[in-house]
Each structure stands twice: as structure tokens, then as C-alpha cells.
Backbone as a ProteinNet text record, in pm:
[ID]
protein_1_A
[PRIMARY]
MTEMEGQAVLLTYFYLIKNDLLTLPILYLSRYIIKHKSEYYRLLQYTRDSHDWEPWILYILDSIIDTSQNTIHVIKQMSSAMQHYKLIIRTEATKIYSQDLLNNLFRYPYTKIEYIMRDLNISRNTAIRYLDQLEKLELIQKKKIGRDNFFINKALLDLLIYPV
[TERTIARY]
27949.2	28042.9	28033.3	28011.6	28016.6	28142.4	28135.9	28267	28360.4	28285.7	28367	28421.9	28337.5	28375.8	28503.7	28504.9	28610.6	28736.1	28711.9	28837.9	28897.3	28803.5	28881.5	28972.6	28894.8	28967	29104.4	29098.2	29212.1	29311.2	29267.7	29384.9	29436	29373.4	29427.2	29521.8	29494.1	29573.8	29700.9	29700.6	29799.9	29896.8	29833.8	29903.9	30001.9	29940.9	30003.6	30113.7	30095.1	30200.9	30309.5	30274.7	30355.7	30477.9	30416.9	30510	30574.7	30575.9	30613.6	30550.8	30447	30371.4	30256.6	30271.8	30178.2	30262.7	30300.2	30365.8	30280.3	30198.5	30097.9	29951.7	29877	29744.7	29671.1	29698.1	29639.9	29547.9	29526.2	29425.2	29303.2	29214.1	29072.4	28974.9	28932.5	28859.4	28706.7	28661.8	28529.1	28445.8	28542.7	28481.7	28463.5	28534	28544.1	28418.8	28405.9	28303.4	28160.9	28152.1	28017.9	27985.6	28098.8	28069.3	28013.5	28073.5	28030.3	27949.8	27877.9	27798	27719.7	27658.2	27560.2	27675.9	27782	27870	27937.6	27957.4	28026.4	27916.1	27792.7	27689.4	27654.7	27666.2	27638.3	27744.2	27874.5	27996.1	27998.3	27950.3	27964.8	27857.9	27735.5	27641.3	27699.7	27755.8	27798.7	27904.2	27997.1	28118.9	28048.1	27930.3	27895.7	27799.9	27735.4	27665.4	27761.5	27867.8	27922.6	28070.5	28123.1	28243.3	28360.2	28328.3	28420.2	28462.8	28611.1	28652.9	28713	28751.7	28806.8	28736.5	28635.2	28551	28576	28542.5	28577.3	28713.5	28806.2	28942.1	28977.1	28928.8	28950.6	28884.6	28770.8	28690.5	28792.6	28829.5	28910.4	29029.6	29090.5	29225.7	29203.7	29082	29032.6	29029.7	28960.4	28959	29093.3	29185.4	29317.8	29364.9	29363.3	29432.4	29365.9	29231.4	29173.6	29189.3	29199.1	29200.6	29363.7	29472	29601.5	29619.5	29566.5	29591.2	29536.4	29411.6	29365.2	29435.1	29468.8	29575.9	29703.9	29750	29870.5	29850.7	29741.7	29699.7	29678.4	29597.8	29590.3	29715.6	29810.6	29930.5	30006.5	30002.6	30089.3	30016	29872.9	29822.2	29847	29851.6	29900.7	30043.5	30129.9	30265.7	30265.2	30207.7	30180.5	30154.6	30033.4	29972.8	30086.8	30152.8	30247.2	30361.9	30412.2	30509.4	30452.9	30333.9	30274.8	30284.3	30244.5	30242.9	30388.1	30461.9	30613	30684.8	30621.7	30674.4	30604.2	30479.6	30405.1	30466.1	30499.2	30536.8	30665.1	30761.4	30902.6	30911.2	30825.7	30834.7	30739	30641.6	30545.1	30572.2	30618.2	30634	30752.6	30864.9	31007.6	31033.6	30982.7	31027.3	30977	30867.3	30782	30818	30877.3	30903	30990.4	30950.4	31025.4	30957.8	31032.9	30976.6	30875.9	30916	30814.5	30686	30672.1	30541.5	30459	30553.4	30486.9	30435.7	30529.1	30452.1	30355	30330.2	30217.2	30090.7	30104.9	29980.9	29932.1	30013.8	29976.8	29963.1	29994.5	29980.3	29846.6	29747.7	29613	29531.6	29409.3	29344.9	29317.5	29357.6	29341.2	29445.3	29473.8	29578.3	29514.9	29590.7	29538.5	29662.5	29639.5	29745.4	29857.7	29775.5	29856.3	29947.4	29898.7	29978.3	30101.7	30070.8	30195.3	30271	30241.4	30335.2	30437	30358.1	30421.1	30529.8	30462.5	30550.1	30656.7	30654.3	30763.8	30846.7	30804.4	30860.6	30848.8	30735.3	30737.7	30629.8	30623.8	30518.5	30390.7	30299.8	30144.2	30127.3	30198	30177	30256.8	30367	30420.9	30348.4	30292.1	30202.4	30090.2	30015.6	29911.8	29950.1	30072.4	30110.5	30129.8	30198.5	30207.2	30079.2	30005.5	29851	29777.2	29818.9	29742.9	29802	29937	29986.3	29954.8	29940.8	29908.1	29767.1	29671.1	29522.2	29517.4	29597.6	29605.4	29651.2	29744.2	29762.4	29686.3	29586.6	29462.3	29520.4	29611.1	29656.4	29577.8	29513.4	29437.5	29303.7	29235.3	29077.9	29061.3	29029	29013.7	28875.5	28831.4	28683.3	28670.6	28596	28574.5	28464.4	28496.7	28404.9	28397.6	28290.1	28293.4	28399.7	28462.3	28570.8	28699.9	28714.8	28841.5	28859.1	28967.8	28997.7	29040.7	29011.4	29072.1	29122.5	29208.2	29273.8	29289.6	29172.3	29155.3	29260.6	29324.6	29399.4	29295.9	29226	29111.2	29166.8	29307.8	29339.5	29352.9	29419.4	29415.5	29307.4	29199.4	29063.2	29013.8	28987.7	28952.9	28988	29119.5	29177.7	29142.1	29121.4	29061.5	28921.3	28835.8	28699.6	28655.4	28710.1	28681.4	28791.8	28850.9	28949.1	28916.9	29015.1	28970.2	29012.9
3789.9	3775.7	3901.6	3865.4	3981	4040.3	4152.4	4209.1	4132.8	4062.7	3946.3	3823.5	3776.9	3678.9	3728.6	3841.6	3896.2	3897.1	3961.9	3980	3851.4	3752.5	3629.7	3560.1	3573.7	3503.8	3575.2	3720.2	3809.6	3771.9	3755.6	3726.9	3595.9	3506.4	3367.6	3392.2	3478.6	3482.8	3557	3666.1	3748	3654.4	3573.8	3476.4	3385.1	3317.2	3247.1	3303.3	3439.2	3507.5	3559.7	3603.7	3632.3	3530.4	3411.2	3300.6	3219.6	3292.8	3233	3100.6	3075.3	2969.7	2976	3087.8	3119.4	3251.9	3226.7	3343.5	3391.3	3315.9	3350.3	3336.6	3410.2	3401.9	3287.2	3153.9	3044	2973.4	2991.9	2952.7	3003.4	2936.9	2982.3	2901.2	2957.9	2885.1	2858.2	2954.1	2950.2	2828.2	2724.2	2582	2510.4	2541.7	2448.1	2503.1	2627.3	2698.2	2671.7	2659.9	2645.2	2496.3	2399.9	2270.6	2232.2	2325	2295.5	2432.7	2458.9	2570.6	2591.2	2477.2	2466.3	2466.8	2410.2	2400.2	2543	2612.3	2737.2	2840.6	2840.1	2906.9	2891.6	2751.5	2713.9	2781.8	2759.2	2805.3	2949.7	3008.2	3165.8	3227.9	3174	3204.6	3167	3045.3	3013.2	3117.3	3155.9	3229.4	3362.5	3417.7	3553.2	3550	3429.2	3429.5	3390.5	3303.5	3266.9	3340.4	3411.6	3463.8	3382.2	3239.9	3130.6	3101.1	3144.8	3162.6	3021	2919.8	2821.2	2732.7	2701.1	2612.9	2664.3	2822.8	2887.6	2860.7	2909.7	2902.9	2754.8	2651.9	2507.6	2472	2533.3	2523.4	2596.6	2690.1	2785.2	2692.6	2636.8	2570.4	2450	2374.8	2252.9	2296.8	2426.6	2449.6	2479.4	2533.3	2572.2	2429.5	2351	2198.9	2153.7	2125.7	2083.7	2144.9	2277.9	2370.1	2356.1	2344.8	2319.4	2209.7	2083.9	1964.5	1952.9	2013.8	2008.2	2083.2	2213.9	2291.8	2214.7	2152.6	2093.6	1965	1916.9	1800	1864.3	1991.7	2055	2111.1	2136.2	2182.7	2085.7	1973.4	1866.5	1801.8	1801.2	1764.8	1875.1	1994.1	2102.7	2079.1	2053.3	2014.4	1896.6	1798.4	1668.1	1713.3	1784.8	1836.2	1896.2	2008.1	2084.2	1979.1	1887.8	1802.1	1708.3	1681.1	1605.3	1676.1	1821	1901.9	1945.4	1936.2	1957.2	1828.3	1736.5	1609.7	1610.6	1621.4	1630	1733.8	1855	1955.2	1932.9	1882.6	1842.6	1728.3	1654.9	1543.8	1543.7	1629.8	1637.8	1777.2	1863.6	2012.7	2069.1	1992.2	2043.6	2192.4	2232.3	2366.4	2488.9	2452.6	2558.8	2536.4	2432.7	2413.7	2528.7	2585.7	2676.7	2667.3	2712.9	2703.7	2826.5	2938.3	3047.1	3013.4	2942.6	2896.8	2812.5	2708.5	2633.2	2709.1	2812.3	2893.7	2977.5	3017.1	3080.8	3002.1	2877.6	2801.7	2757.4	2786.6	2733.1	2861.6	2974.9	3091.3	3105.1	3091.4	3118	3006.3	2964.6	2864.6	2884.3	2999.3	3029.8	3126.1	3152.4	3236.2	3312.1	3414.5	3476.4	3498.1	3529.7	3551.1	3648.7	3758.5	3864.9	3839.4	3753.3	3690.7	3607.2	3520.8	3453.8	3553	3653.4	3754	3797.5	3851.6	3928	3859.8	3728.9	3639.8	3571.1	3542.4	3487.8	3594.1	3699	3811.7	3751.1	3710.3	3673.4	3747.6	3723.6	3808.7	3749	3811.3	3765.4	3636.4	3640.5	3515.4	3388	3392.4	3307.9	3252.7	3348.7	3313	3224.3	3282.8	3199.5	3061	3048.7	2907.4	2824.3	2873.6	2803.2	2748.3	2833.6	2805.3	2711.8	2729.1	2627.3	2485.1	2471.5	2352.6	2286.8	2371.7	2324.4	2281.1	2340.9	2299.8	2173.8	2137.3	2015.5	1912	1944.9	1837.6	1809.6	1906.9	1887.4	1913.9	2009	2060	2193.2	2254	2387.1	2363.9	2444.4	2436.3	2579.1	2609.3	2745.6	2770.5	2887.6	2935.4	3080.1	3120.9	3270.1	3316	3433.2	3515.4	3638.5	3687	3817.9	3816	3910.5	3937.1	3871.5	3818	3777.6	3606	3561.9	3406.9	3383.7	3303.2	3245	3104.8	3079.4	2923.8	2867.6	2807.3	2726.3	2612.1	2605.2	2479.9	2422.2	2326	2239.1	2155.1	2102.3	2033.4	2125.3	2231.1	2348.4	2387.5	2421.8	2481.9	2358	2241.1	2122.2	2117.6	2142	2115.6	2241.5	2359.3	2468.2	2468.8	2414.7	2412.5	2276.7	2182	2046.8	1975.3	2032.1	1974.9	1841.3	1747.5	1606.4	1605.8
-3072.6	-2935.5	-2872.1	-2739.6	-2636.4	-2607.3	-2535.8	-2498.5	-2419.3	-2324.1	-2251	-2311.4	-2400	-2497.1	-2571.3	-2627.3	-2693.8	-2632.4	-2529	-2425.1	-2390.7	-2365.1	-2310.5	-2444.6	-2546.8	-2659.4	-2710.7	-2692.9	-2722.1	-2594.5	-2506.3	-2365.8	-2408.7	-2452.6	-2491.4	-2620.8	-2692.3	-2813.4	-2777.4	-2685.5	-2636.5	-2538.5	-2489.7	-2388.6	-2479.6	-2584.7	-2692.3	-2759.6	-2798.9	-2871.8	-2784.5	-2659.7	-2557.8	-2512.5	-2525.7	-2493.9	-2587.4	-2723.5	-2844.8	-2884.5	-2853.5	-2884.4	-3014.2	-3065.8	-3177.9	-3235.6	-3351	-3429	-3546.8	-3595.7	-3719	-3651.6	-3710.2	-3671.8	-3737.9	-3704.5	-3773.2	-3694.3	-3574.7	-3480.4	-3490.5	-3549	-3556.8	-3475.2	-3367.2	-3278.3	-3298.3	-3396.6	-3433.8	-3473.2	-3536.4	-3561.4	-3461.7	-3339.2	-3242.9	-3146.8	-3128.3	-3063.2	-3122.1	-3265.9	-3320.6	-3297	-3317	-3291.1	-3151.4	-3044.8	-2896.3	-2847.1	-2919	-2889.4	-2764.3	-2724	-2612.4	-2479.1	-2506	-2378.3	-2354.6	-2482.1	-2477.7	-2406.5	-2455.3	-2393.6	-2241.4	-2218.6	-2065.2	-1970.9	-2038	-1962.8	-1925.4	-2063.1	-2044	-1954	-1941.5	-1833.7	-1693.4	-1685.2	-1551	-1484.9	-1585.8	-1534	-1506.2	-1589.8	-1549.2	-1405.7	-1377.5	-1255.2	-1158.7	-1155.7	-1039.9	-1034.6	-1120.5	-1133.9	-1119.1	-1153.7	-1144.3	-1298.9	-1311.3	-1453.3	-1491.4	-1414.4	-1421.3	-1532.4	-1531.6	-1632	-1751	-1766.1	-1898.7	-1959	-1867.7	-1905.2	-1966.7	-1904.5	-1913.5	-2063.3	-2090.5	-2220.7	-2335.6	-2282.3	-2417.1	-2419.7	-2321.3	-2342.4	-2413.6	-2399.6	-2473.1	-2624.4	-2642.1	-2785.6	-2851.1	-2791.8	-2838.4	-2875.5	-2792.8	-2793	-2944.2	-2934.7	-3046.4	-3179.3	-3179.6	-3312.3	-3345.8	-3238.5	-3275.2	-3338.2	-3274.7	-3338.9	-3485.4	-3510.5	-3649.2	-3721.4	-3685.6	-3770.5	-3805.4	-3721	-3744.5	-3860.6	-3837.7	-3949.7	-4072.5	-4085.7	-4199.1	-4288	-4185.6	-4248.4	-4310.9	-4243.4	-4295.8	-4414.7	-4434.5	-4560.9	-4662.6	-4641.7	-4726.5	-4767.9	-4682.9	-4723	-4827.4	-4795.7	-4854.7	-5000	-5017.2	-5143.5	-5231.1	-5157.1	-5202.6	-5273.3	-5213.1	-5260	-5386.9	-5360.6	-5474.3	-5624.1	-5584.3	-5702.8	-5767.7	-5691.5	-5707.7	-5795.7	-5745.1	-5820.6	-5965.9	-5956.7	-6100.8	-6173.3	-6146.6	-6225.8	-6262.1	-6182.7	-6209.3	-6291.9	-6331.1	-6398.3	-6537.7	-6518.3	-6627.1	-6709.8	-6638.3	-6707.7	-6659.8	-6695.6	-6626.7	-6666.3	-6786.3	-6822.4	-6734.9	-6686.4	-6607.5	-6446.9	-6408	-6264.5	-6209.3	-6083.2	-6001.3	-5874.2	-5783.3	-5629.9	-5635.3	-5697.8	-5682.5	-5742.5	-5868.8	-5901.1	-5816.8	-5758.1	-5650.1	-5519	-5479.7	-5376.1	-5404.8	-5529.3	-5575.6	-5574.7	-5613.9	-5622.2	-5491.4	-5378.6	-5242	-5147.1	-5180.5	-5116.6	-5092.1	-5199.4	-5179.3	-5261.2	-5231.4	-5305.1	-5452.5	-5497.3	-5626.7	-5676	-5814.9	-5838.3	-5984.5	-6023.9	-6131.3	-6227.3	-6366.4	-6433.5	-6383.6	-6347.6	-6285.2	-6163.5	-6107.8	-5986.3	-6009.3	-6111.8	-6164.8	-6248.9	-6310.4	-6379.8	-6275.4	-6155.1	-6063.8	-6006.2	-5927.8	-5850.6	-5919.9	-6071.1	-6126	-6211.9	-6225.7	-6319.7	-6450	-6489.4	-6636.7	-6729	-6854.4	-6927.1	-6931.3	-6974.9	-6964.3	-7067.1	-7167.8	-7240.5	-7197.9	-7117.3	-7041.1	-6917.3	-6846.5	-6737.2	-6784.8	-6886.7	-6951.5	-6997.5	-7054.3	-7090.6	-6981.5	-6876.6	-6752.2	-6688.4	-6687.5	-6631.1	-6721.1	-6852.5	-6932.6	-6909.9	-6896.3	-6870.5	-6741.5	-6635	-6503.4	-6496.2	-6584.7	-6610.6	-6672.6	-6777.8	-6837.7	-6768.1	-6670.1	-6560.2	-6438.2	-6453.1	-6362.4	-6228.6	-6209.6	-6080.6	-6056.4	-6125.4	-6119.8	-6207.7	-6174.1	-6261.6	-6289	-6404.7	-6466.3	-6439.1	-6375.4	-6355.6	-6388.2	-6491.1	-6519.1	-6446.2	-6379.5	-6301.7	-6372.9	-6413.5	-6469.2	-6596	-6559.8	-6700	-6664.1	-6524.1	-6476.9	-6477.6	-6515.9	-6495.6	-6347.3	-6289.3	-6160.2	-6192.8	-6123.8	-6150.6	-6007.5	-5984.6	-5861.8	-5816.8	-5725.8	-5672.5	-5589.4	-5645.9	-5564.3	-5446.7	-5463.1	-5355.8	-5240.5	-5231	-5147.6	-5088	-5178.3	-5132.6	-5069.8	-5093.1	-5033.8	-4892	-4861.8	-4734.2	-4647.4	-4724.9	-4633.3	-4595.5	-4693.3	-4647.5	-4575.8	-4613.9	-4550.2	-4481.7	-4393.3	-4323.6	-4267	-4265.9	-4207.2	-4078.4
[MASK]
++++++++++++++++++++++++++++++++++++++++++++++++++++++++++++++++++++++++++++++++++++++++++++++++++++++++++++++++++++++++++++++++++++++++++++++++++++++++++++++++++++

């Protein structure tokens, strides 16, 4: 990304933040820009040559609209997945259910024993027992990488990698 491109994107973000339209950095325009790469470069060159910023600004606004709509859709899907997990844990593993556990599972696409221990303030053995139960319910999938065990929330990971 050139300096001018970076400045245009930063100005867009600053405008959205200044006007309370964006409070968290959850809009990632990269996917839109990659998908519409030829238009991106065409408008960028046009702006350089003509000093006419309007088409470039309209392109960026279109990218914000598209990205915002897709982000809202993904957030709704994440909320739905979280509610689904909540229902399963509440009905199938009532002794381990807590909002803190649910939040941990959806904070990142994976968790670790140490994260469960820290977030729920429980012992290592209890955390292992919780994760074993969640794995049996097929809510998480255990992956050993090196010496560490990672517990993947496949539903969340799929939403982040392959948003619909």
C-alpha cells in the first residue's frame, strides 16, 4: 500500500471513529479491495493523474458499506453460534456451564488449558475436565501443536475464515 492509499484508508477510519460510527477496529477493507483489485488500481491511478478524489472516495465508501454489511452478518452468525453453544452446554453439561466459559470459547477461535484456568479461576485439572467435556460434545476440537494443546472452536474459526 502506498503512502497515499494508507492515508486515504486512515482518514476514512478516523472519520468513522470521530463520528461514533466505529468504536472497535472490526472493519477490514482488505477483502473488498482484493476482490475489486482492478477497480482499486484504476481509480488510484485516475486520482493520481486527475487529482479528482470523488471516484476514489466513492469507491472507499462502497467498500465500507459492503464490509459493514458483511461484518454485521458475521457478528449475527457468531451470536447465533454462541447461543447454540450455550444451549448445548446448559442442557448437556450443566455442571460446567458459565458465561465466563462461553465468553472464553468465543473470545478467540481457540483456547488453551491456561486460558480456561485464568478466565474461570479454576484449577488445571478442572480446566482439563471442562475441555474434555466440550470436546465430547463436539463443540471444540483438540489439536496438539508441539508440546501445547489447542482447543479449536471450529464454528467460530469457520465464520472468521469463510464468512458467508
